[in-house]
DSSP file (Angstrom, degrees, kcal/mol; ACC not computed):
  #  RESIDUE AA STRUCTURE BP1 BP2  ACC     N-H-->O    O-->H-N    N-H-->O    O-->H-N    TCO  KAPPA ALPHA  PHI   PSI    X-CA   Y-CA   Z-CA
    1    1 A M              0   0    0      0, 0.0   136,-0.1     0, 0.0   134,-0.0   0.000 360.0 360.0 360.0 137.4   93.1   88.9  124.7
    2    2 A P        -     0   0    0      0, 0.0   136,-0.1     0, 0.0   133,-0.1  -0.258 360.0 -94.3 -64.2 155.1   94.5   92.3  124.2
    3    3 A E        -     0   0    0      1,-0.1     2,-0.1   131,-0.1     3,-0.0  -0.421  43.1-117.6 -65.8 142.7   92.9   94.6  121.7
    4    4 A P        -     0   0    0      0, 0.0     2,-0.4     0, 0.0    76,-0.2  -0.380  29.2-100.5 -74.6 161.7   94.5   94.5  118.2
    5    5 A F  E     -A   79   0A   0     74,-2.2    74,-2.8   130,-0.1     2,-0.4  -0.691  44.0-155.7 -75.0 135.4   96.1   97.5  116.7
    6    6 A R  E     +A   78   0A   0     -2,-0.4     2,-0.4    72,-0.2    72,-0.2  -0.952  18.0 176.3-121.4 138.2   93.7   99.1  114.2
    7    7 A H  E     -A   77   0A   0     70,-2.0    70,-3.2    -2,-0.4     2,-0.4  -0.997  16.8-146.9-138.4 133.8   94.4  101.2  111.2
    8    8 A R  E     +A   76   0A   0     -2,-0.4     2,-0.3    68,-0.2    68,-0.2  -0.835  18.3 174.2-105.4 137.9   91.8  102.5  108.7
    9    9 A L  E     -A   75   0A   0     66,-2.5    66,-3.7    -2,-0.4     2,-0.5  -0.987  23.8-137.0-137.0 147.3   92.4  103.1  105.0
   10   10 A R  E     -A   74   0A   0     -2,-0.3    64,-0.2    64,-0.3     2,-0.2  -0.904  31.8-111.6-104.6 133.7   90.1  104.1  102.2
   11   11 A V        -     0   0    0     62,-2.8    61,-2.1    -2,-0.5     2,-0.2  -0.439  32.5-146.5 -66.3 127.6   90.5  102.2   98.8
   12   12 A R    >   -     0   0    0     -2,-0.2     3,-1.6    59,-0.2     4,-0.3  -0.633  20.6-114.8 -93.8 155.4   91.8  104.5   96.1
   13   13 A F  G >  S+     0   0    0      1,-0.3     3,-1.9    -2,-0.2    58,-0.1   0.871 113.0  59.2 -56.6 -42.0   90.9  104.1   92.5
   14   14 A N  G 3  S+     0   0    0      1,-0.3    -1,-0.3     8,-0.0    -3,-0.0   0.626  96.3  63.7 -68.1 -11.4   94.4  103.2   91.4
   15   15 A E  G <  S+     0   0    0     -3,-1.6     8,-2.7     7,-0.1    -1,-0.3   0.514  89.5  89.0 -86.4  -5.2   94.3  100.1   93.7
   16   16 A C  B <   -G   22   0B   0     -3,-1.9     6,-0.3     6,-0.3    54,-0.1  -0.646  68.6-138.1 -97.9 150.7   91.4   98.6   91.7
   17   17 A D    >   -     0   0    0      4,-3.1     3,-2.5    -2,-0.3    -1,-0.1  -0.333  43.6 -83.4 -92.9 179.9   91.6   96.3   88.7
   18   18 A P  T 3  S+     0   0    0      0, 0.0    -1,-0.0     0, 0.0    -2,-0.0   0.719 128.6  62.4 -60.8 -19.5   89.4   96.4   85.6
   19   19 A Q  T 3  S-     0   0    0      2,-0.2     3,-0.1     1,-0.0    -3,-0.0   0.514 118.3-112.5 -81.7  -3.9   86.7   94.4   87.4
   20   20 A G  S <  S+     0   0    0     -3,-2.5    51,-0.7     1,-0.3     2,-0.3   0.627  80.7 109.4  86.1  13.4   86.5   97.3   89.9
   21   21 A V  B    S-H   70   0C   0     49,-0.2    -4,-3.1    -4,-0.1    -1,-0.3  -0.806  83.0 -79.2-118.0 162.4   87.9   95.4   93.0
   22   22 A V  B     -G   16   0B   0     47,-2.6    -6,-0.3    -2,-0.3    47,-0.2  -0.409  53.6-113.9 -60.4 126.6   91.2   95.8   94.8
   23   23 A F    >   -     0   0    0     -8,-2.7     3,-1.6    -2,-0.2     4,-0.5  -0.435  24.9-123.3 -63.5 132.8   93.9   94.0   92.7
   24   24 A Y  T >  S+     0   0    0      1,-0.3     3,-1.4     2,-0.2     4,-0.3   0.822 107.0  54.6 -52.9 -41.5   95.1   91.1   94.8
   25   25 A A  T >> S+     0   0    0      1,-0.3     3,-1.2     2,-0.2     4,-0.7   0.755  93.9  71.2 -68.1 -23.1   98.8   92.1   94.8
   26   26 A N  H <> S+     0   0    0     -3,-1.6     4,-2.4     1,-0.3    -1,-0.3   0.700  80.1  75.7 -67.5 -17.5   98.0   95.5   96.2
   27   27 A Y  H <> S+     0   0    0     -3,-1.4     4,-2.9    -4,-0.5    -1,-0.3   0.853  89.6  56.7 -63.9 -31.4   97.1   93.9   99.5
   28   28 A L  H <> S+     0   0    0     -3,-1.2     4,-1.9    -4,-0.3    -1,-0.2   0.899 108.2  47.3 -64.6 -37.7  100.8   93.4  100.2
   29   29 A I  H  X S+     0   0    0     -4,-0.7     4,-1.9     2,-0.2    -2,-0.2   0.922 113.3  47.9 -66.3 -43.5  101.3   97.2   99.8
   30   30 A L  H  X S+     0   0    0     -4,-2.4     4,-2.4     1,-0.2    -2,-0.2   0.881 109.6  53.1 -65.5 -37.6   98.3   97.9  102.0
   31   31 A F  H  X S+     0   0    0     -4,-2.9     4,-3.0     1,-0.2    -1,-0.2   0.909 106.9  53.2 -60.3 -41.1   99.7   95.4  104.6
   32   32 A D  H  X S+     0   0    0     -4,-1.9     4,-2.3     2,-0.2    -2,-0.2   0.899 108.2  49.4 -62.7 -41.0  103.0   97.4  104.5
   33   33 A V  H  X S+     0   0    0     -4,-1.9     4,-1.9     2,-0.2    -1,-0.2   0.944 113.7  46.0 -61.5 -47.5  101.2  100.6  105.2
   34   34 A A  H  X S+     0   0    0     -4,-2.4     4,-2.6     1,-0.2    -2,-0.2   0.905 112.9  49.9 -63.1 -41.7   99.3   99.0  108.1
   35   35 A M  H  X S+     0   0    0     -4,-3.0     4,-3.1     2,-0.2     5,-0.3   0.874 106.7  55.3 -66.5 -36.6  102.5   97.4  109.5
   36   36 A T  H  X S+     0   0    0     -4,-2.3     4,-1.7    -5,-0.2    -1,-0.2   0.932 113.2  41.8 -60.0 -44.6  104.4  100.7  109.3
   37   37 A E  H  X S+     0   0    0     -4,-1.9     4,-2.1     2,-0.2    -2,-0.2   0.883 113.5  53.2 -70.3 -38.3  101.7  102.4  111.5
   38   38 A F  H  X S+     0   0    0     -4,-2.6     4,-3.1     1,-0.2     5,-0.2   0.944 111.9  44.4 -60.3 -48.8  101.5   99.3  113.8
   39   39 A W  H  X>S+     0   0    0     -4,-3.1     4,-2.4     1,-0.2     6,-2.4   0.821 108.8  57.5 -69.2 -29.7  105.3   99.4  114.4
   40   40 A R  H  X5S+     0   0    0     -4,-1.7     4,-0.8     4,-0.3    -1,-0.2   0.929 115.1  38.3 -61.6 -43.0  105.2  103.2  114.8
   41   41 A E  H  <5S+     0   0    0     -4,-2.1    -2,-0.2     2,-0.1    -1,-0.2   0.922 123.6  39.4 -71.6 -45.8  102.7  102.6  117.6
   42   42 A A  H  <5S+     0   0    0     -4,-3.1    -3,-0.2    -5,-0.2    -2,-0.2   0.889 136.2   8.2 -77.7 -40.8  104.2   99.5  119.1
   43   43 A I  H  <5S-     0   0    0     -4,-2.4    -3,-0.2    -5,-0.2    -1,-0.1   0.290 105.7 -94.9-129.5  10.1  108.0  100.1  118.9
   44   44 A G  S  <<S-     0   0    0     -4,-0.8     4,-0.4    -5,-0.5    -4,-0.3   0.611  74.2 -79.1  85.4  11.0  108.4  103.8  117.9
   45   45 A G     >  -     0   0    0     -6,-2.4     4,-0.8     1,-0.2     3,-0.4  -0.141  58.5 -62.2  90.1 175.9  108.7  103.0  114.2
   46   46 A Y  H  > S+     0   0    0      1,-0.2     4,-2.8     2,-0.2     5,-0.2   0.756 120.9  72.9 -71.3 -25.8  111.5  101.7  112.0
   47   47 A D  H  > S+     0   0    0      1,-0.2     4,-2.5     2,-0.2    -1,-0.2   0.895  95.1  51.9 -58.7 -40.3  113.7  104.8  112.7
   48   48 A G  H  > S+     0   0    0     -3,-0.4     4,-1.1    -4,-0.4    -1,-0.2   0.901 110.7  47.4 -63.5 -40.5  114.4  103.5  116.2
   49   49 A L  H ><>S+     0   0    0     -4,-0.8     5,-2.6     1,-0.2     3,-0.6   0.944 112.1  49.8 -63.6 -46.9  115.5  100.2  114.9
   50   50 A N  H ><5S+     0   0    0     -4,-2.8     3,-1.8     1,-0.3    -2,-0.2   0.873 106.0  56.1 -61.2 -37.4  117.7  101.8  112.3
   51   51 A A  H 3<5S+     0   0    0     -4,-2.5    -1,-0.3     1,-0.3    -2,-0.2   0.808 106.2  52.2 -64.0 -28.5  119.3  104.0  114.9
   52   52 A D  T <<5S-     0   0    0     -4,-1.1    -1,-0.3    -3,-0.6    -2,-0.2   0.333 124.9-105.0 -87.1   6.8  120.2  100.9  116.8
   53   53 A G  T < 5S+     0   0    0     -3,-1.8    63,-2.5     1,-0.3    64,-0.4   0.750  85.2 115.0  76.9  23.4  121.9   99.4  113.7
   54   54 A M  E   < +B  115   0A   0     -5,-2.6    -1,-0.3    61,-0.3     2,-0.3  -0.794  38.5 177.8-123.8 164.7  119.0   97.0  113.1
   55   55 A D  E     -B  114   0A   0     59,-2.2    59,-2.9    -2,-0.3     2,-0.4  -0.926  22.5-129.4-150.7 173.3  116.2   96.4  110.6
   56   56 A A  E     -B  113   0A   0     -2,-0.3     2,-0.4    57,-0.2    57,-0.2  -1.000  21.0-164.7-132.5 133.2  113.4   93.9  110.1
   57   57 A M  E     -B  112   0A   0     55,-2.6    55,-2.8    -2,-0.4     2,-0.4  -0.919  25.9-113.3-120.8 143.0  112.8   92.1  106.9
   58   58 A V  E     +B  111   0A   0     -2,-0.4    53,-0.2    53,-0.2     3,-0.1  -0.616  34.9 171.8 -73.5 125.9  109.8   90.2  105.7
   59   59 A A  E     +     0   0A   0     51,-3.1     2,-0.3    -2,-0.4    -1,-0.2   0.642  64.0   6.5-106.6 -23.5  110.7   86.5  105.4
   60   60 A E  E     -B  110   0A   0     50,-1.1    50,-2.6     2,-0.0    -1,-0.4  -0.985  58.2-179.6-160.2 147.3  107.3   85.0  104.7
   61   61 A T  E     -B  109   0A   0     -2,-0.3     2,-0.3    48,-0.2    48,-0.2  -0.993   4.1-172.0-149.3 147.6  103.8   86.0  104.0
   62   62 A T  E     -B  108   0A   0     46,-1.9    46,-1.9    -2,-0.3     2,-0.4  -0.980   6.2-166.2-134.6 150.9  100.4   84.4  103.3
   63   63 A I  E     -B  107   0A   0     -2,-0.3     2,-0.5    44,-0.2    44,-0.2  -0.999   5.8-166.9-139.3 134.9   97.2   85.9  102.2
   64   64 A R  E     -B  106   0A   0     42,-3.1    42,-2.2    -2,-0.4     2,-0.4  -0.990  14.6-149.6-121.9 124.0   93.6   84.5  102.1
   65   65 A Y  E     +B  105   0A   0     -2,-0.5    40,-0.2    40,-0.2    39,-0.1  -0.778  24.7 163.6 -96.7 133.0   91.0   86.4  100.2
   66   66 A S        +     0   0    0     38,-3.1    39,-0.2    -2,-0.4    38,-0.2   0.726  63.3   0.1-116.3 -37.8   87.4   86.2  101.4
   67   67 A A  S    S-     0   0    0     37,-1.7    -1,-0.4    35,-0.1     2,-0.2  -0.986  76.5 -95.9-153.8 154.7   85.4   89.0   99.7
   68   68 A P        -     0   0    0      0, 0.0     2,-0.4     0, 0.0    37,-0.0  -0.472  25.7-152.7 -77.0 145.8   86.1   91.9   97.3
   69   69 A A        -     0   0    0    -47,-0.2   -47,-2.6    -2,-0.2     2,-0.2  -0.923  18.3-158.7-109.8 145.0   86.8   95.4   98.4
   70   70 A R  B >   -H   21   0C   0     -2,-0.4     3,-2.4   -49,-0.2   -59,-0.3  -0.747  33.0 -62.0-122.8 166.4   85.9   98.2   96.0
   71   71 A F  T 3  S+     0   0    0    -51,-0.7   -59,-0.2     1,-0.3    -1,-0.1  -0.177 120.4  12.3 -47.3 133.8   86.9  101.8   95.3
   72   72 A D  T 3  S+     0   0    0    -61,-2.1    -1,-0.3     1,-0.3     2,-0.1   0.359  88.1 140.1  75.2  -0.2   86.1  104.1   98.2
   73   73 A D    <   -     0   0    0     -3,-2.4   -62,-2.8   -63,-0.1     2,-0.6  -0.492  53.1-129.4 -63.9 140.3   85.4  101.2  100.7
   74   74 A E  E     -A   10   0A   0    -64,-0.2    24,-3.5    -2,-0.1    25,-0.4  -0.851  26.4-160.3 -90.1 126.5   86.9  102.0  104.1
   75   75 A L  E     -AC   9  97A   0    -66,-3.7   -66,-2.5    -2,-0.6     2,-0.6  -0.882   8.5-150.4-110.6 139.7   89.0   99.1  105.3
   76   76 A V  E     -AC   8  96A   0     20,-3.1    20,-2.2    -2,-0.4     2,-0.6  -0.949   9.2-156.8-110.8 120.9   89.9   98.4  108.9
   77   77 A F  E     -AC   7  95A   0    -70,-3.2   -70,-2.0    -2,-0.6     2,-0.6  -0.868   5.7-165.3 -98.8 122.0   93.3   96.6  109.3
   78   78 A E  E     -AC   6  94A   0     16,-2.8    16,-2.3    -2,-0.6     2,-0.4  -0.946   6.4-164.3-112.0 118.2   93.6   94.7  112.6
   79   79 A C  E     +AC   5  93A   0    -74,-2.8   -74,-2.2    -2,-0.6     2,-0.4  -0.875  11.7 172.3-108.9 131.2   97.1   93.6  113.6
   80   80 A R  E     - C   0  92A   0     12,-2.2    12,-3.0    -2,-0.4     2,-0.5  -0.999  32.1-127.0-134.8 137.3   98.0   91.0  116.2
   81   81 A V  E     +dC 136  91A   0     54,-2.2    56,-3.3    -2,-0.4    10,-0.3  -0.739  27.2 177.3 -79.7 124.5  101.3   89.5  117.1
   82   82 A T  E     +     0   0A   0      8,-2.4     2,-0.3    -2,-0.5     9,-0.2   0.588  68.1  21.4-106.2 -15.0  100.8   85.7  117.0
   83   83 A R  E     - C   0  90A   0      7,-1.4     7,-2.5     2,-0.0     2,-0.5  -0.934  55.8-169.7-154.4 131.4  104.4   84.6  117.7
   84   84 A L  E     + C   0  89A   0     -2,-0.3     5,-0.2     5,-0.2    -3,-0.0  -0.852  23.6 174.2-123.0  92.3  107.2   86.5  119.3
   85   85 A G        -     0   0    0      3,-2.4    39,-0.2    -2,-0.5    -2,-0.0   0.009  46.7 -93.9 -85.6-166.6  110.4   84.6  118.8
   86   86 A S  S    S+     0   0    0      1,-0.1    38,-2.6    37,-0.1     3,-0.1   0.850 119.4   8.0 -81.3 -34.3  114.0   85.4  119.7
   87   87 A T  S    S+     0   0    0     36,-0.2    26,-3.1     1,-0.1     2,-0.3   0.386 129.4  41.8-125.2  -0.2  114.9   86.9  116.3
   88   88 A S  E     - E   0 112A   0     24,-0.2    -3,-2.4    33,-0.1     2,-0.3  -0.957  56.6-157.0-145.9 163.3  111.5   86.9  114.4
   89   89 A T  E     -CE  84 111A   0     22,-2.3    22,-2.7    -2,-0.3     2,-0.4  -0.994   9.7-144.7-141.5 146.3  107.9   87.7  114.9
   90   90 A D  E     -CE  83 110A   0     -7,-2.5    -8,-2.4    -2,-0.3    -7,-1.4  -0.932  16.5-170.3-111.5 136.3  104.7   86.7  113.2
   91   91 A T  E     -CE  81 109A   0     18,-2.6    18,-2.4    -2,-0.4     2,-0.4  -0.991  11.3-149.6-128.1 133.0  101.8   89.1  112.8
   92   92 A T  E     -CE  80 108A   0    -12,-3.0   -12,-2.2    -2,-0.4     2,-0.5  -0.856  10.7-163.8 -98.1 135.6   98.3   88.4  111.6
   93   93 A I  E     -CE  79 107A   0     14,-3.0    14,-2.5    -2,-0.4     2,-0.5  -0.979   3.4-170.6-120.5 119.4   96.4   91.1  109.7
   94   94 A E  E     -CE  78 106A   0    -16,-2.3   -16,-2.8    -2,-0.5     2,-0.5  -0.933   7.4-158.6-107.3 131.7   92.7   90.8  109.3
   95   95 A V  E     +CE  77 105A   0     10,-3.1     9,-3.2    -2,-0.5    10,-1.3  -0.946  14.0 176.0-114.2 124.0   91.0   93.3  107.0
   96   96 A V  E     -CE  76 103A   0    -20,-2.2   -20,-3.1    -2,-0.5     2,-0.4  -0.912  36.9-105.7-123.2 152.9   87.3   94.0  107.4
   97   97 A R  E  >  -C   75   0A   0      5,-2.5     4,-2.6    -2,-0.3     3,-0.4  -0.637  26.4-141.1 -75.3 130.6   85.1   96.5  105.5
   98   98 A G  T  4 S+     0   0    0    -24,-3.5    -1,-0.1    -2,-0.4   -23,-0.1   0.814  94.4  56.3 -63.8 -32.6   84.3   99.4  107.9
   99   99 A S  T  4 S+     0   0    0    -25,-0.4    -1,-0.2     1,-0.2   -24,-0.1   0.813 129.9   5.7 -74.3 -30.4   80.6   99.7  106.8
  100  100 A D  T  4 S-     0   0    0     -3,-0.4    -2,-0.2     2,-0.1    -1,-0.2   0.431  91.0-118.8-135.2  -1.8   79.5   96.2  107.5
  101  101 A G     <  +     0   0    0     -4,-2.6     2,-0.1     1,-0.2    -3,-0.1   0.555  54.7 158.7  74.9   7.0   82.4   94.3  109.2
  102  102 A E        -     0   0    0     -5,-0.2    -5,-2.5    -6,-0.1     2,-0.3  -0.431  47.1-114.0 -67.1 134.8   82.6   91.7  106.4
  103  103 A R  E     + E   0  96A   0     -7,-0.2    -7,-0.3     1,-0.2     3,-0.1  -0.544  37.5 174.6 -70.0 129.0   86.0   90.0  106.3
  104  104 A I  E     -     0   0A   0     -9,-3.2   -38,-3.1     1,-0.4   -37,-1.7   0.833  60.8 -16.0 -99.5 -50.5   87.8   91.0  103.1
  105  105 A V  E     -BE  65  95A   0    -10,-1.3   -10,-3.1   -40,-0.2    -1,-0.4  -0.989  51.2-158.1-156.2 153.4   91.3   89.4  103.5
  106  106 A E  E     +BE  64  94A   0    -42,-2.2   -42,-3.1    -2,-0.3     2,-0.3  -0.997  19.9 169.7-136.8 141.9   93.5   87.9  106.2
  107  107 A G  E     -BE  63  93A   0    -14,-2.5   -14,-3.0    -2,-0.4     2,-0.4  -0.960  24.0-139.6-147.1 165.0   97.2   87.5  106.1
  108  108 A E  E     -BE  62  92A   0    -46,-1.9   -46,-1.9    -2,-0.3     2,-0.4  -0.977  13.4-167.3-126.2 143.2  100.3   86.6  108.0
  109  109 A L  E     -BE  61  91A   0    -18,-2.4   -18,-2.6    -2,-0.4     2,-0.5  -0.997   6.5-157.6-128.7 133.3  103.7   88.3  107.9
  110  110 A R  E     -BE  60  90A   0    -50,-2.6   -51,-3.1    -2,-0.4   -50,-1.1  -0.958  11.8-167.0-108.7 124.2  106.9   87.0  109.4
  111  111 A H  E     -BE  58  89A   0    -22,-2.7   -22,-2.3    -2,-0.5     2,-0.5  -0.917   5.8-156.1-109.3 136.4  109.6   89.6  110.1
  112  112 A V  E     -BE  57  88A   0    -55,-2.8   -55,-2.6    -2,-0.4     2,-0.4  -0.946  16.8-132.1-110.2 131.3  113.2   88.6  110.9
  113  113 A F  E     +B   56   0A   0    -26,-3.1     9,-2.4    -2,-0.5     2,-0.3  -0.682  35.6 175.2 -84.6 133.0  115.3   91.1  112.9
  114  114 A V  E     -BF  55 121A   0    -59,-2.9   -59,-2.2    -2,-0.4     2,-0.4  -0.905  40.6 -95.9-137.2 160.4  118.7   91.7  111.3
  115  115 A D  E  >  -B   54   0A   0      5,-2.7     4,-2.6    -2,-0.3   -61,-0.3  -0.665  37.2-136.7 -70.5 127.7  121.9   93.8  111.6
  116  116 A S  T  4 S+     0   0    0    -63,-2.5   -62,-0.1    -2,-0.4    -1,-0.1   0.735  98.6  41.6 -67.7 -21.2  121.4   96.6  109.1
  117  117 A R  T  4 S+     0   0    0    -64,-0.4    -1,-0.2     3,-0.1   -63,-0.1   0.903 129.7  22.3 -87.7 -47.7  124.9   96.3  107.8
  118  118 A T  T  4 S-     0   0    0      2,-0.1    -2,-0.2     3,-0.0     3,-0.1   0.648  89.2-135.0 -97.1 -16.5  125.5   92.6  107.6
  119  119 A L     <  +     0   0    0     -4,-2.6     2,-0.2     1,-0.3    -3,-0.1   0.613  54.0 147.8  65.3  15.4  121.8   91.4  107.4
  120  120 A A        -     0   0    0     -5,-0.1    -5,-2.7     1,-0.1    -1,-0.3  -0.552  58.0 -94.1 -75.3 144.5  122.7   88.7  109.9
  121  121 A K  B     -F  114   0A   0     -7,-0.2     2,-0.3    -2,-0.2    -7,-0.3  -0.254  46.8-172.2 -57.6 144.0  119.9   87.7  112.3
  122  122 A R        -     0   0    0     -9,-2.4    -9,-0.3   -35,-0.3    -1,-0.0  -0.968  30.4 -93.5-136.9 154.4  119.8   89.6  115.6
  123  123 A E        -     0   0    0     -2,-0.3   -36,-0.2     1,-0.1   -37,-0.1  -0.345  49.5-100.6 -61.7 143.8  117.8   89.2  118.8
  124  124 A I        -     0   0    0    -38,-2.6    -1,-0.1   -39,-0.2   -36,-0.1  -0.538  46.9-110.1 -65.0 127.2  114.7   91.4  119.0
  125  125 A P     >  -     0   0    0      0, 0.0     4,-2.7     0, 0.0     3,-0.3  -0.250  22.7-115.7 -60.9 150.2  115.7   94.4  121.2
  126  126 A A  H  > S+     0   0    0      1,-0.2     4,-2.5     2,-0.2     5,-0.2   0.877 114.6  51.2 -55.8 -42.9  114.1   94.5  124.7
  127  127 A H  H  > S+     0   0    0      1,-0.2     4,-1.9     2,-0.2    -1,-0.2   0.885 112.6  46.4 -66.5 -36.4  112.1   97.7  123.9
  128  128 A A  H  > S+     0   0    0     -3,-0.3     4,-2.7     2,-0.2     5,-0.3   0.914 111.6  51.3 -69.6 -42.8  110.7   96.3  120.7
  129  129 A R  H  X S+     0   0    0     -4,-2.7     4,-2.3     1,-0.2    -2,-0.2   0.919 110.9  48.5 -59.0 -44.8  109.8   93.0  122.4
  130  130 A A  H  X S+     0   0    0     -4,-2.5     4,-0.8    -5,-0.2    -1,-0.2   0.912 113.1  47.3 -63.6 -42.7  108.0   94.9  125.1
  131  131 A G  H >< S+     0   0    0     -4,-1.9     3,-0.6     1,-0.2     4,-0.3   0.911 114.5  45.3 -66.0 -42.9  106.1   97.0  122.6
  132  132 A L  H >< S+     0   0    0     -4,-2.7     3,-2.0     1,-0.2   -51,-0.3   0.854 103.5  64.5 -68.8 -34.8  105.1   94.1  120.4
  133  133 A A  H >< S+     0   0    0     -4,-2.3     3,-1.5     1,-0.3    -1,-0.2   0.769  88.3  69.8 -61.2 -25.4  104.1   92.0  123.4
  134  134 A R  T << S+     0   0    0     -4,-0.8    -1,-0.3    -3,-0.6    -2,-0.2   0.741 106.6  39.1 -63.2 -21.1  101.3   94.5  124.1
  135  135 A Y  T <  S+     0   0    0     -3,-2.0   -54,-2.2    -4,-0.3     2,-0.4   0.146  85.4 131.9-113.8  17.0   99.6   93.2  120.9
  136  136 A E  B <   -d   81   0A   0     -3,-1.5   -54,-0.2   -56,-0.2     2,-0.1  -0.572  55.0-129.7 -77.7 127.7  100.4   89.5  121.4
  137  137 A A        -     0   0    0    -56,-3.3     2,-0.2    -2,-0.4    -1,-0.1  -0.464  31.6 -99.5 -71.8 144.6   97.4   87.2  120.9
  138  138 A A              0   0    0      1,-0.1    -1,-0.1    -2,-0.1   -56,-0.0  -0.479 360.0 360.0 -65.0 132.2   96.8   84.7  123.6
  139  139 A G              0   0    0     -2,-0.2    -1,-0.1    -3,-0.1    -2,-0.0   0.402 360.0 360.0-113.4 360.0   98.1   81.4  122.5
């Protein structure tokens, strides 16, 4: 299986709730940061899609929480493409604590590729498909 894309982030104070752990909804924001970096690496970023008159929109997401992350924890986001369809792609993101490898959260995101003007579905461009395929998990 190919290596996943990895991105490291440190938990900031404002991401924590009064109990001192990362507030559950903030994981979607953190996923977005990791996905932005993942797509920058895999397909040259969103700018290339936009230049081609395309965009990608989140159509579905799921999150499973396993353990709390706290202020100043370093988190490692591992992104793998689990499905590469004709107009959409699914990506799994596993988040582990950098200091001990404990799984914190795991989620899936489905992106649908669309025409940036009409928002109609469009085929994934060949260059994007090739870049994403480098991180495709064996199925």
